[in-house]
Backbone of each chain as nested JSON, in Angstrom:
{
  "chains": [
    {"id": "A", "residues": [
      {"number": 1, "name": "MET", "atoms": {"N": [-132.973, -156.898, -26.73], "CA": [-132.72, -155.503, -25.789], "C": [-132.775, -154.319, -25.914]}},
      {"number": 2, "name": "LYS", "atoms": {"N": [-133.495, -153.426, -26.006], "CA": [-133.345, -151.754, -25.892], "C": [-132.598, -151.281, -24.796]}},
      {"number": 3, "name": "ALA", "atoms": {"N": [-131.684, -150.102, -25.342], "CA": [-130.557, -149.329, -24.139], "C": [-130.448, -147.827, -24.848]}},
      {"number": 4, "name": "ARG", "atoms": {"N": [-130.281, -147.325, -23.949], "CA": [-130.176, -145.947, -24.081], "C": [-128.543, -145.345, -23.643]}},
      {"number": 5, "name": "VAL", "atoms": {"N": [-128.025, -144.445, -24.861], "CA": [-126.935, -143.58, -24.026], "C": [-126.759, -142.338, -24.119]}},
      {"number": 6, "name": "ILE", "atoms": {"N": [-126.73, -141.731, -22.892], "CA": [-126.917, -140.399, -23.07], "C": [-125.218, -139.348, -23.239]}},
      {"number": 7, "name": "VAL", "atoms": {"N": [-125.012, -139.151, -24.184], "CA": [-123.248, -138.499, -24.211], "C": [-123.636, -137.302, -23.445]}},
      {"number": 8, "name": "THR", "atoms": {"N": [-122.889, -136.613, -22.622], "CA": [-123.143, -135.266, -22.117], "C": [-121.544, -134.269, -21.875]}},
      {"number": 9, "name": "LEU", "atoms": {"N": [-121.945, -133.57, -22.203], "CA": [-120.606, -132.621, -21.879], "C": [-120.109, -132.971, -20.057]}},
      {"number": 10, "name": "LYS", "atoms": {"N": [-118.953, -132.498, -20.072], "CA": [-118.74, -132.721, -18.856], "C": [-119.3, -131.17, -18.176]}},
      {"number": 11, "name": "ALA", "atoms": {"N": [-118.769, -130.698, -17.294], "CA": [-119.101, -129.26, -16.14], "C": [-117.715, -129.153, -16.716]}},
      {"number": 12, "name": "GLY", "atoms": {"N": [-117.957, -127.486, -16.647], "CA": [-116.634, -126.709, -16.964], "C": [-116.421, -126.637, -18.449]}},
      {"number": 13, "name": "VAL", "atoms": {"N": [-116.914, -127.739, -19.475], "CA": [-116.696, -127.428, -21.226], "C": [-117.611, -127.041, -21.761]}},
      {"number": 14, "name": "LEU", "atoms": {"N": [-117.218, -125.763, -21.998], "CA": [-117.773, -124.822, -22.554], "C": [-118.707, -125.269, -23.922]}},
      {"number": 15, "name": "ASP", "atoms": {"N": [-119.983, -124.698, -23.772], "CA": [-120.818, -125.145, -25.06], "C": [-121.333, -124.281, -26.144]}},
      {"number": 16, "name": "PRO", "atoms": {"N": [-121.027, -123.162, -26.726], "CA": [-121.219, -122.866, -28.046], "C": [-122.582, -123.448, -28.373]}},
      {"number": 17, "name": "GLN", "atoms": {"N": [-122.983, -124.383, -28.696], "CA": [-123.983, -124.796, -29.396], "C": [-125.05, -124.886, -28.366]}},
      {"number": 18, "name": "GLY", "atoms": {"N": [-124.781, -124.68, -27.383], "CA": [-126.069, -124.698, -26.157], "C": [-125.997, -123.342, -26.574]}},
      {"number": 19, "name": "LYS", "atoms": {"N": [-125.162, -122.556, -26.03], "CA": [-125.599, -120.681, -25.83], "C": [-126.142, -120.23, -26.762]}},
      {"number": 20, "name": "ALA", "atoms": {"N": [-125.976, -120.889, -28.382], "CA": [-126.834, -120.417, -29.335], "C": [-128.293, -121.136, -28.968]}},
      {"number": 21, "name": "ILE", "atoms": {"N": [-128.549, -121.86, -28.896], "CA": [-129.58, -122.374, -28.714], "C": [-130.513, -121.31, -27.681]}},
      {"number": 22, "name": "GLU", "atoms": {"N": [-130.292, -121.351, -26.803], "CA": [-130.79, -120.283, -25.471], "C": [-130.693, -119.096, -26.355]}},
      {"number": 23, "name": "GLY", "atoms": {"N": [-129.854, -118.651, -27.12], "CA": [-130.385, -117.123, -27.585], "C": [-131.188, -117.295, -28.563]}},
      {"number": 24, "name": "ALA", "atoms": {"N": [-131.425, -118.155, -29.568], "CA": [-132.357, -118.595, -30.216], "C": [-133.81, -118.592, -29.594]}},
      {"number": 25, "name": "LEU", "atoms": {"N": [-133.817, -119.038, -28.578], "CA": [-134.987, -119.575, -28.033], "C": [-135.588, -118.316, -27.614]}},
      {"number": 26, "name": "ARG", "atoms": {"N": [-134.911, -117.392, -27.028], "CA": [-134.952, -115.618, -26.395], "C": [-135.024, -115.072, -27.102]}},
      {"number": 27, "name": "SER", "atoms": {"N": [-134.719, -115.21, -28.782], "CA": [-135.334, -114.433, -29.546], "C": [-136.655, -114.921, -30.46]}},
      {"number": 28, "name": "LEU", "atoms": {"N": [-137.084, -116.353, -30.175], "CA": [-138.394, -116.892, -30.822], "C": [-139.206, -116.567, -29.494]}},
      {"number": 29, "name": "GLY", "atoms": {"N": [-139.441, -116.199, -28.377], "CA": [-139.769, -115.411, -27.805], "C": [-140.378, -116.327, -26.53]}},
      {"number": 30, "name": "VAL", "atoms": {"N": [-139.187, -117.524, -26.549], "CA": [-139.739, -118.785, -25.341], "C": [-139.15, -118.122, -23.953]}},
      {"number": 31, "name": "GLU", "atoms": {"N": [-140.346, -117.959, -23.459], "CA": [-139.569, -117.243, -21.822], "C": [-139.124, -118.402, -20.587]}},
      {"number": 32, "name": "GLY", "atoms": {"N": [-138.089, -117.611, -19.7], "CA": [-137.552, -118.482, -19.415], "C": [-136.675, -119.269, -19.267]}},
      {"number": 33, "name": "VAL", "atoms": {"N": [-136.144, -119.336, -20.31], "CA": [-134.56, -120.239, -20.112], "C": [-132.988, -119.842, -19.854]}},
      {"number": 34, "name": "ALA", "atoms": {"N": [-133.308, -120.314, -19.11], "CA": [-131.376, -119.725, -17.989], "C": [-130.406, -120.393, -18.884]}},
      {"number": 35, "name": "GLY", "atoms": {"N": [-130.037, -121.77, -19.646], "CA": [-129.298, -122.381, -19.904], "C": [-129.433, -123.578, -20.385]}},
      {"number": 36, "name": "VAL", "atoms": {"N": [-128.735, -123.764, -21.595], "CA": [-129.05, -124.833, -22.413], "C": [-127.617, -125.656, -22.624]}},
      {"number": 37, "name": "ARG", "atoms": {"N": [-127.597, -126.499, -22.457], "CA": [-126.395, -127.884, -22.786], "C": [-127.005, -128.351, -23.214]}},
      {"number": 38, "name": "GLN", "atoms": {"N": [-125.775, -128.689, -25.153], "CA": [-127.193, -130.145, -25.742], "C": [-125.399, -131.147, -25.722]}},
      {"number": 39, "name": "GLY", "atoms": {"N": [-126.051, -132.146, -25.71], "CA": [-125.419, -133.82, -25.57], "C": [-125.929, -134.535, -26.883]}},
      {"number": 40, "name": "LYS", "atoms": {"N": [-125.393, -135.643, -26.849], "CA": [-126.291, -136.736, -27.829], "C": [-126.636, -138.242, -27.272]}},
      {"number": 41, "name": "VAL", "atoms": {"N": [-127.77, -138.529, -27.783], "CA": [-128.702, -139.895, -27.277], "C": [-128.051, -141.065, -28.673]}},
      {"number": 42, "name": "PHE", "atoms": {"N": [-128.101, -142.187, -28.032], "CA": [-128.035, -143.036, -28.941], "C": [-128.958, -143.877, -28.589]}},
      {"number": 43, "name": "ASP", "atoms": {"N": [-130.101, -144.771, -29.38], "CA": [-130.635, -145.506, -28.988], "C": [-130.302, -146.738, -29.924]}},
      {"number": 44, "name": "VAL", "atoms": {"N": [-129.577, -147.992, -28.577], "CA": [-129.227, -148.963, -29.48], "C": [-129.844, -150.309, -28.981]}},
      {"number": 45, "name": "GLU", "atoms": {"N": [-130.224, -151.42, -30.015], "CA": [-130.53, -152.171, -29.984], "C": [-129.546, -153.75, -29.887]}},
      {"number": 46, "name": "LEU", "atoms": {"N": [-129.518, -154.477, -28.608], "CA": [-128.763, -155.391, -28.625], "C": [-128.938, -156.527, -28.98]}},
      {"number": 47, "name": "ASP", "atoms": {"N": [-128.009, -157.526, -29.006], "CA": [-128.001, -159.005, -29.082], "C": [-127.325, -159.658, -28.149]}},
      {"number": 48, "name": "ALA", "atoms": {"N": [-127.745, -159.574, -26.485], "CA": [-127.081, -158.996, -25.016], "C": [-127.77, -160.783, -24.418]}},
      {"number": 49, "name": "ALA", "atoms": {"N": [-127.342, -161.684, -23.698], "CA": [-128.052, -162.421, -23.231], "C": [-128.455, -162.408, -21.454]}},
      {"number": 50, "name": "ASP", "atoms": {"N": [-128.247, -161.41, -21.363], "CA": [-128.516, -160.774, -19.789], "C": [-127.878, -159.255, -19.552]}},
      {"number": 51, "name": "ARG", "atoms": {"N": [-128.526, -158.179, -18.675], "CA": [-128.161, -157.045, -17.917], "C": [-126.942, -156.83, -18.173]}},
      {"number": 52, "name": "ALA", "atoms": {"N": [-125.859, -157.486, -17.254], "CA": [-124.515, -157.821, -17.402], "C": [-124.033, -157.373, -18.216]}},
      {"number": 53, "name": "GLU", "atoms": {"N": [-124.027, -157.914, -19.135], "CA": [-123.564, -158.335, -20.858], "C": [-123.855, -157.46, -21.349]}},
      {"number": 54, "name": "ALA", "atoms": {"N": [-124.791, -156.838, -21.806], "CA": [-125.397, -155.339, -22.1], "C": [-124.236, -154.489, -21.835]}},
      {"number": 55, "name": "GLU", "atoms": {"N": [-124.427, -154.167, -20.473], "CA": [-123.73, -152.941, -19.995], "C": [-121.927, -152.923, -20.582]}},
      {"number": 56, "name": "ALA", "atoms": {"N": [-121.759, -153.928, -20.381], "CA": [-120.67, -154.477, -20.673], "C": [-119.761, -154.448, -21.783]}},
      {"number": 57, "name": "GLN", "atoms": {"N": [-121.236, -154.111, -23.364], "CA": [-121.124, -154.195, -24.044], "C": [-121.462, -152.74, -24.76]}},
      {"number": 58, "name": "LEU", "atoms": {"N": [-122.088, -151.784, -23.759], "CA": [-121.857, -150.043, -24.41], "C": [-121.076, -149.367, -23.519]}},
      {"number": 59, "name": "LYS", "atoms": {"N": [-120.284, -149.89, -22.539], "CA": [-119.369, -149.266, -21.762], "C": [-118.216, -149.49, -22.576]}},
      {"number": 60, "name": "ALA", "atoms": {"N": [-118.049, -150.527, -23.704], "CA": [-117.143, -150.703, -25.078], "C": [-117.196, -149.549, -25.804]}},
      {"number": 61, "name": "ALA", "atoms": {"N": [-118.441, -149.453, -25.88], "CA": [-119.072, -148.521, -27.272], "C": [-119.121, -147.389, -26.675]}},
      {"number": 62, "name": "CYS", "atoms": {"N": [-118.918, -147.124, -25.631], "CA": [-118.537, -145.561, -25.093], "C": [-117.748, -145.468, -25.118]}},
      {"number": 63, "name": "GLU", "atoms": {"N": [-116.914, -146.075, -24.436], "CA": [-115.67, -145.898, -24.478], "C": [-114.601, -145.782, -25.7]}},
      {"number": 64, "name": "LYS", "atoms": {"N": [-114.711, -146.945, -26.512], "CA": [-114.374, -146.476, -28.407], "C": [-114.7, -145.619, -29.119]}},
      {"number": 65, "name": "LEU", "atoms": {"N": [-116.001, -145.305, -28.805], "CA": [-116.697, -144.587, -30.008], "C": [-117.283, -143.557, -29.865]}},
      {"number": 66, "name": "LEU", "atoms": {"N": [-118.816, -143.71, -28.849], "CA": [-119.383, -142.477, -28.664], "C": [-119.158, -141.826, -27.731]}},
      {"number": 67, "name": "ALA", "atoms": {"N": [-118.18, -141.964, -26.989], "CA": [-118.054, -140.027, -25.781], "C": [-116.184, -140.524, -25.794]}},
      {"number": 68, "name": "ASN", "atoms": {"N": [-116.186, -139.189, -25.431], "CA": [-114.952, -138.312, -25.938], "C": [-114.782, -138.142, -24.366]}},
      {"number": 69, "name": "LEU", "atoms": {"N": [-113.706, -139.275, -23.535], "CA": [-113.815, -139.129, -22.212], "C": [-113.432, -137.645, -21.507]}},
      {"number": 70, "name": "VAL", "atoms": {"N": [-112.957, -137.509, -22.665], "CA": [-111.549, -135.831, -22.222], "C": [-112.581, -134.897, -21.453]}},
      {"number": 71, "name": "ILE", "atoms": {"N": [-114.251, -135.192, -22.496], "CA": [-114.517, -133.691, -22.225], "C": [-116.312, -134.383, -22.093]}},
      {"number": 72, "name": "GLU", "atoms": {"N": [-116.26, -135.41, -22.357], "CA": [-117.726, -135.809, -22.305], "C": [-117.707, -136.832, -21.098]}},
      {"number": 73, "name": "ASN", "atoms": {"N": [-119.625, -136.992, -20.752], "CA": [-119.832, -138.034, -19.239], "C": [-120.598, -138.725, -20.266]}},
      {"number": 74, "name": "PHE", "atoms": {"N": [-120.6, -140.55, -19.414], "CA": [-121.966, -140.925, -20.605], "C": [-122.766, -141.925, -19.415]}},
      {"number": 75, "name": "ALA", "atoms": {"N": [-124.044, -141.851, -19.797], "CA": [-125.114, -142.246, -18.661], "C": [-125.515, -143.8, -19.861]}},
      {"number": 76, "name": "ILE", "atoms": {"N": [-125.927, -144.559, -19.057], "CA": [-126.14, -145.747, -19.907], "C": [-128.005, -146.275, -18.752]}},
      {"number": 77, "name": "GLU", "atoms": {"N": [-128.655, -146.291, -19.855], "CA": [-129.689, -147.122, -19.221], "C": [-130.392, -148.384, -20.049]}},
      {"number": 78, "name": "ILE", "atoms": {"N": [-130.675, -149.326, -19.12], "CA": [-131.22, -150.532, -19.521], "C": [-132.788, -150.76, -19.511]}},
      {"number": 79, "name": "ALA", "atoms": {"N": [-133.098, -150.667, -21.204], "CA": [-134.897, -151.045, -20.582], "C": [-135.117, -151.979, -20.104]}}
    ]},
    {"id": "B", "residues": [
      {"number": 1, "name": "MET", "atoms": {"N": [-135.224, -124.744, -12.045], "CA": [-135.517, -125.895, -12.756], "C": [-134.768, -125.888, -13.662]}},
      {"number": 2, "name": "LYS", "atoms": {"N": [-134.061, -127.388, -13.503], "CA": [-133.518, -128.831, -14.522], "C": [-134.803, -129.324, -15.488]}},
      {"number": 3, "name": "ALA", "atoms": {"N": [-134.434, -129.15, -16.203], "CA": [-135.04, -130.243, -17.548], "C": [-134.363, -130.536, -18.668]}},
      {"number": 4, "name": "ARG", "atoms": {"N": [-135.151, -132.287, -18.933], "CA": [-134.21, -132.709, -19.986], "C": [-134.892, -132.664, -21.205]}},
      {"number": 5, "name": "VAL", "atoms": {"N": [-134.691, -132.008, -22.345], "CA": [-135.246, -132.842, -23.526], "C": [-134.392, -133.61, -24.409]}},
      {"number": 6, "name": "ILE", "atoms": {"N": [-135.416, -134.62, -24.641], "CA": [-134.832, -135.75, -25.805], "C": [-135.742, -136.062, -27.302]}},
      {"number": 7, "name": "VAL", "atoms": {"N": [-135.136, -135.55, -28.36], "CA": [-135.496, -135.782, -29.432], "C": [-134.968, -136.644, -30.819]}},
      {"number": 8, "name": "THR", "atoms": {"N": [-136.399, -137.233, -30.831], "CA": [-135.201, -138.912, -31.454], "C": [-136.176, -138.927, -33.147]}},
      {"number": 9, "name": "LEU", "atoms": {"N": [-135.131, -139.494, -33.75], "CA": [-136.101, -139.692, -35.019], "C": [-136.847, -140.161, -35.051]}},
      {"number": 10, "name": "LYS", "atoms": {"N": [-138.319, -140.27, -36.067], "CA": [-139.839, -141.168, -35.412], "C": [-139.376, -142.471, -36.869]}},
      {"number": 11, "name": "ALA", "atoms": {"N": [-139.916, -143.254, -35.895], "CA": [-139.978, -144.818, -36.529], "C": [-140.418, -144.296, -38.071]}},
      {"number": 12, "name": "GLY", "atoms": {"N": [-139.303, -145.543, -38.79], "CA": [-139.578, -145.151, -40.228], "C": [-138.95, -143.716, -41.082]}},
      {"number": 13, "name": "VAL", "atoms": {"N": [-138.205, -143.085, -40.249], "CA": [-137.384, -142.148, -40.612], "C": [-135.939, -142.985, -40.731]}},
      {"number": 14, "name": "LEU", "atoms": {"N": [-135.122, -142.476, -41.912], "CA": [-133.689, -143.265, -42.139], "C": [-133.134, -142.463, -41.299]}},
      {"number": 15, "name": "ASP", "atoms": {"N": [-131.703, -143.081, -40.626], "CA": [-131.069, -142.381, -39.564], "C": [-129.606, -143.195, -40.433]}},
      {"number": 16, "name": "PRO", "atoms": {"N": [-128.9, -143.13, -41.506], "CA": [-127.744, -142.837, -41.564], "C": [-126.585, -143.385, -40.934]}},
      {"number": 17, "name": "GLN", "atoms": {"N": [-127.285, -141.907, -40.131], "CA": [-125.879, -141.511, -38.829], "C": [-125.823, -142.989, -37.94]}},
      {"number": 18, "name": "GLY", "atoms": {"N": [-126.98, -143.136, -37.518], "CA": [-126.985, -144.318, -36.758], "C": [-126.698, -144.847, -37.452]}},
      {"number": 19, "name": "LYS", "atoms": {"N": [-126.806, -145.109, -38.608], "CA": [-126.115, -147.095, -39.139], "C": [-124.853, -146.596, -39.439]}},
      {"number": 20, "name": "ALA", "atoms": {"N": [-124.015, -145.525, -39.683], "CA": [-122.763, -145.607, -39.959], "C": [-121.83, -145.922, -38.281]}},
      {"number": 21, "name": "ILE", "atoms": {"N": [-122.729, -145.562, -37.46], "CA": [-122.428, -145.927, -36.246], "C": [-122.032, -147.129, -35.675]}},
      {"number": 22, "name": "GLU", "atoms": {"N": [-123.203, -147.819, -36.001], "CA": [-123.213, -149.145, -35.806], "C": [-122.043, -150.218, -36.726]}},
      {"number": 23, "name": "GLY", "atoms": {"N": [-121.8, -149.766, -37.856], "CA": [-120.748, -150.369, -38.834], "C": [-119.913, -149.902, -37.824]}},
      {"number": 24, "name": "ALA", "atoms": {"N": [-119.291, -149.073, -37.769], "CA": [-118.319, -148.43, -36.691], "C": [-117.751, -149.044, -35.78]}},
      {"number": 25, "name": "LEU", "atoms": {"N": [-119.193, -149.432, -34.881], "CA": [-119.196, -150.002, -33.444], "C": [-118.293, -151.684, -33.968]}},
      {"number": 26, "name": "ARG", "atoms": {"N": [-118.85, -151.874, -35.167], "CA": [-118.725, -153.437, -34.969], "C": [-117.69, -153.766, -36.069]}},
      {"number": 27, "name": "SER", "atoms": {"N": [-116.984, -152.69, -36.615], "CA": [-115.329, -152.432, -37.11], "C": [-114.21, -152.178, -36.059]}},
      {"number": 28, "name": "LEU", "atoms": {"N": [-115.212, -151.412, -35.038], "CA": [-114.285, -151.47, -33.5], "C": [-114.132, -152.863, -32.835]}},
      {"number": 29, "name": "GLY", "atoms": {"N": [-114.45, -153.699, -32.819], "CA": [-115.359, -155.583, -32.339], "C": [-116.153, -154.866, -31.026]}},
      {"number": 30, "name": "VAL", "atoms": {"N": [-116.844, -153.868, -31.267], "CA": [-117.98, -154.389, -29.983], "C": [-119.146, -155.207, -31.051]}},
      {"number": 31, "name": "GLU", "atoms": {"N": [-118.976, -155.76, -29.704], "CA": [-120.339, -157.597, -30.21], "C": [-121.645, -157.161, -29.733]}},
      {"number": 32, "name": "GLY", "atoms": {"N": [-122.312, -157.652, -30.594], "CA": [-123.51, -158.118, -30.257], "C": [-124.846, -156.087, -30.699]}},
      {"number": 33, "name": "VAL", "atoms": {"N": [-124.472, -155.121, -31.009], "CA": [-124.982, -153.801, -31.765], "C": [-126.165, -154.359, -33.204]}},
      {"number": 34, "name": "ALA", "atoms": {"N": [-127.326, -154.939, -32.433], "CA": [-127.979, -155.002, -33.53], "C": [-128.838, -153.763, -33.977]}},
      {"number": 35, "name": "GLY", "atoms": {"N": [-128.761, -152.299, -33.83], "CA": [-128.941, -150.914, -34.296], "C": [-128.805, -150.039, -32.738]}},
      {"number": 36, "name": "VAL", "atoms": {"N": [-128.598, -149.117, -34.558], "CA": [-128.012, -147.864, -33.358], "C": [-129.203, -146.566, -34.209]}},
      {"number": 37, "name": "ARG", "atoms": {"N": [-129.936, -145.918, -32.957], "CA": [-130.58, -144.445, -33.913], "C": [-129.894, -143.94, -33.229]}},
      {"number": 38, "name": "GLN", "atoms": {"N": [-129.14, -142.153, -33.545], "CA": [-129.203, -141.395, -32.924], "C": [-130.153, -139.916, -32.675]}},
      {"number": 39, "name": "GLY", "atoms": {"N": [-130.214, -139.743, -31.478], "CA": [-130.716, -138.572, -31.226], "C": [-130.304, -137.688, -30.387]}},
      {"number": 40, "name": "LYS", "atoms": {"N": [-131.167, -136.566, -29.898], "CA": [-130.414, -135.029, -29.654], "C": [-130.39, -135.16, -27.818]}},
      {"number": 41, "name": "VAL", "atoms": {"N": [-130.126, -134.43, -27.697], "CA": [-130.594, -134.367, -25.446], "C": [-130.143, -132.704, -25.729]}},
      {"number": 42, "name": "PHE", "atoms": {"N": [-131.215, -132.293, -24.61], "CA": [-130.786, -130.642, -24.324], "C": [-130.831, -131.112, -22.812]}},
      {"number": 43, "name": "ASP", "atoms": {"N": [-130.427, -130.453, -22.045], "CA": [-130.527, -129.923, -20.85], "C": [-130.463, -128.569, -20.567]}},
      {"number": 44, "name": "VAL", "atoms": {"N": [-132.068, -128.43, -19.772], "CA": [-132.188, -127.438, -19.936], "C": [-132.369, -126.213, -18.568]}},
      {"number": 45, "name": "GLU", "atoms": {"N": [-131.904, -125.018, -18.407], "CA": [-132.196, -124.61, -16.899], "C": [-133.128, -124.369, -17.051]}},
      {"number": 46, "name": "LEU", "atoms": {"N": [-134.383, -124.216, -15.986], "CA": [-135.637, -122.75, -16.006], "C": [-135.959, -122.171, -14.989]}},
      {"number": 47, "name": "ASP", "atoms": {"N": [-136.612, -120.58, -15.726], "CA": [-136.793, -119.875, -14.55], "C": [-138.184, -119.992, -14.493]}},
      {"number": 48, "name": "ALA", "atoms": {"N": [-138.578, -121.245, -14.246], "CA": [-140.26, -121.412, -13.782], "C": [-141.242, -121.768, -12.682]}},
      {"number": 49, "name": "ALA", "atoms": {"N": [-142.192, -121.251, -12.163], "CA": [-142.584, -120.952, -11.117], "C": [-143.204, -122.458, -10.599]}},
      {"number": 50, "name": "ASP", "atoms": {"N": [-143.49, -123.275, -11.268], "CA": [-143.856, -124.469, -11.621], "C": [-143.421, -125.64, -12.259]}},
      {"number": 51, "name": "ARG", "atoms": {"N": [-144.05, -126.693, -12.516], "CA": [-143.671, -127.753, -13.324], "C": [-144.659, -127.557, -14.525]}},
      {"number": 52, "name": "ALA", "atoms": {"N": [-145.993, -127.198, -14.231], "CA": [-146.42, -126.81, -15.188], "C": [-147.129, -126.03, -16.262]}},
      {"number": 53, "name": "GLU", "atoms": {"N": [-145.632, -124.609, -15.91], "CA": [-145.376, -123.759, -16.528], "C": [-143.712, -124.139, -17.492]}},
      {"number": 54, "name": "ALA", "atoms": {"N": [-142.958, -124.848, -16.534], "CA": [-141.467, -125.66, -17.081], "C": [-142.714, -126.264, -18.121]}},
      {"number": 55, "name": "GLU", "atoms": {"N": [-143.546, -126.516, -18.207], "CA": [-143.545, -127.938, -19.306], "C": [-144.305, -126.915, -20.279]}},
      {"number": 56, "name": "ALA", "atoms": {"N": [-144.616, -125.687, -20.356], "CA": [-145.657, -124.952, -21.299], "C": [-144.325, -124.775, -22.126]}},
      {"number": 57, "name": "GLN", "atoms": {"N": [-143.349, -123.948, -21.392], "CA": [-142.189, -123.272, -21.522], "C": [-141.172, -124.51, -22.77]}},
      {"number": 58, "name": "LEU", "atoms": {"N": [-140.968, -125.05, -22.301], "CA": [-140.424, -126.912, -22.954], "C": [-141.032, -126.871, -24.084]}},
      {"number": 59, "name": "LYS", "atoms": {"N": [-142.398, -127.31, -24.0], "CA": [-142.79, -128.049, -25.448], "C": [-143.058, -126.454, -26.206]}},
      {"number": 60, "name": "ALA", "atoms": {"N": [-142.876, -125.306, -25.662], "CA": [-142.988, -124.023, -26.915], "C": [-141.16, -124.426, -27.514]}},
      {"number": 61, "name": "ALA", "atoms": {"N": [-140.637, -124.15, -27.013], "CA": [-138.991, -124.372, -26.864], "C": [-139.075, -125.723, -28.424]}},
      {"number": 62, "name": "CYS", "atoms": {"N": [-139.774, -126.687, -27.5], "CA": [-139.683, -128.149, -28.955], "C": [-140.291, -127.611, -30.346]}},
      {"number": 63, "name": "GLU", "atoms": {"N": [-141.761, -126.79, -29.567], "CA": [-142.184, -126.639, -31.049], "C": [-141.139, -125.372, -32.124]}},
      {"number": 64, "name": "LYS", "atoms": {"N": [-141.046, -124.793, -31.426], "CA": [-140.291, -124.053, -31.979], "C": [-138.916, -124.066, -33.148]}},
      {"number": 65, "name": "LEU", "atoms": {"N": [-137.894, -124.958, -32.036], "CA": [-137.054, -124.59, -32.3], "C": [-136.171, -126.104, -31.986]}},
      {"number": 66, "name": "LEU", "atoms": {"N": [-136.371, -126.564, -30.998], "CA": [-135.487, -128.307, -30.811], "C": [-135.851, -128.969, -31.35]}},
      {"number": 67, "name": "ALA", "atoms": {"N": [-136.967, -129.462, -31.729], "CA": [-137.536, -130.371, -32.951], "C": [-138.19, -130.272, -34.32]}},
      {"number": 68, "name": "ASN", "atoms": {"N": [-137.872, -131.256, -35.11], "CA": [-138.619, -131.088, -36.298], "C": [-140.225, -131.854, -36.353]}},
      {"number": 69, "name": "LEU", "atoms": {"N": [-140.677, -131.467, -36.31], "CA": [-142.237, -132.455, -35.509], "C": [-142.551, -133.215, -36.925]}},
      {"number": 70, "name": "VAL", "atoms": {"N": [-141.561, -132.733, -38.258], "CA": [-142.257, -133.543, -39.316], "C": [-141.316, -135.567, -38.9]}},
      {"number": 71, "name": "ILE", "atoms": {"N": [-140.359, -134.914, -38.199], "CA": [-139.525, -136.212, -38.753], "C": [-138.827, -136.582, -37.029]}},
      {"number": 72, "name": "GLU", "atoms": {"N": [-139.328, -135.971, -36.089], "CA": [-138.643, -136.014, -35.312], "C": [-139.89, -136.106, -33.433]}},
      {"number": 73, "name": "ASN", "atoms": {"N": [-139.327, -137.027, -32.601], "CA": [-140.811, -136.84, -31.632], "C": [-139.753, -135.805, -30.536]}},
      {"number": 74, "name": "PHE", "atoms": {"N": [-140.459, -135.485, -29.242], "CA": [-139.716, -135.081, -28.426], "C": [-140.375, -135.906, -27.456]}},
      {"number": 75, "name": "ALA", "atoms": {"N": [-139.379, -135.993, -26.033], "CA": [-140.119, -135.946, -24.61], "C": [-139.442, -135.021, -23.625]}},
      {"number": 76, "name": "ILE", "atoms": {"N": [-140.122, -135.147, -22.744], "CA": [-139.791, -133.606, -21.758], "C": [-139.67, -134.201, -20.582]}},
      {"number": 77, "name": "GLU", "atoms": {"N": [-138.312, -134.473, -19.496], "CA": [-138.247, -134.532, -17.966], "C": [-138.264, -133.986, -17.585]}},
      {"number": 78, "name": "ILE", "atoms": {"N": [-138.981, -133.634, -16.14], "CA": [-138.528, -132.14, -15.746], "C": [-137.937, -132.948, -14.237]}},
      {"number": 79, "name": "ALA", "atoms": {"N": [-137.024, -132.356, -13.982], "CA": [-136.226, -133.077, -12.275], "C": [-137.101, -132.43, -11.257]}}
    ]}
  ]
}
């Protein structure tokens, strides 16, 4: 079973990396960019019997390793 | 206009970071993980008149900065 986990910074958490990308895009002549925030994506291949089991495994993975829940949110998409 | 750009490694490109995450999840007792590949996500706020203009701006951003087209694919989602 294939799944995608997207980890993004919570609102209000500063994102200097995103700010740098925003500035770089402007320098490169890409117009209309008003803001950038960077996050992480994990494409996970799972051996799970059903979607509920897959979701439980991914939730555990996020809480234990993939996301820092103090400053990050995660979203799970199961294909 | 809000948009999300997802940059992932092309198939066949080695992903040692993903392999390390896979091993770490196994060590932490998360079961059923058969593979992990890590990518990047960019949440972009755009000043664009319409979806076509937004898509053109994002495509330029990906080609110029966000993705390395030799080893990475990108996908654009406009909200």
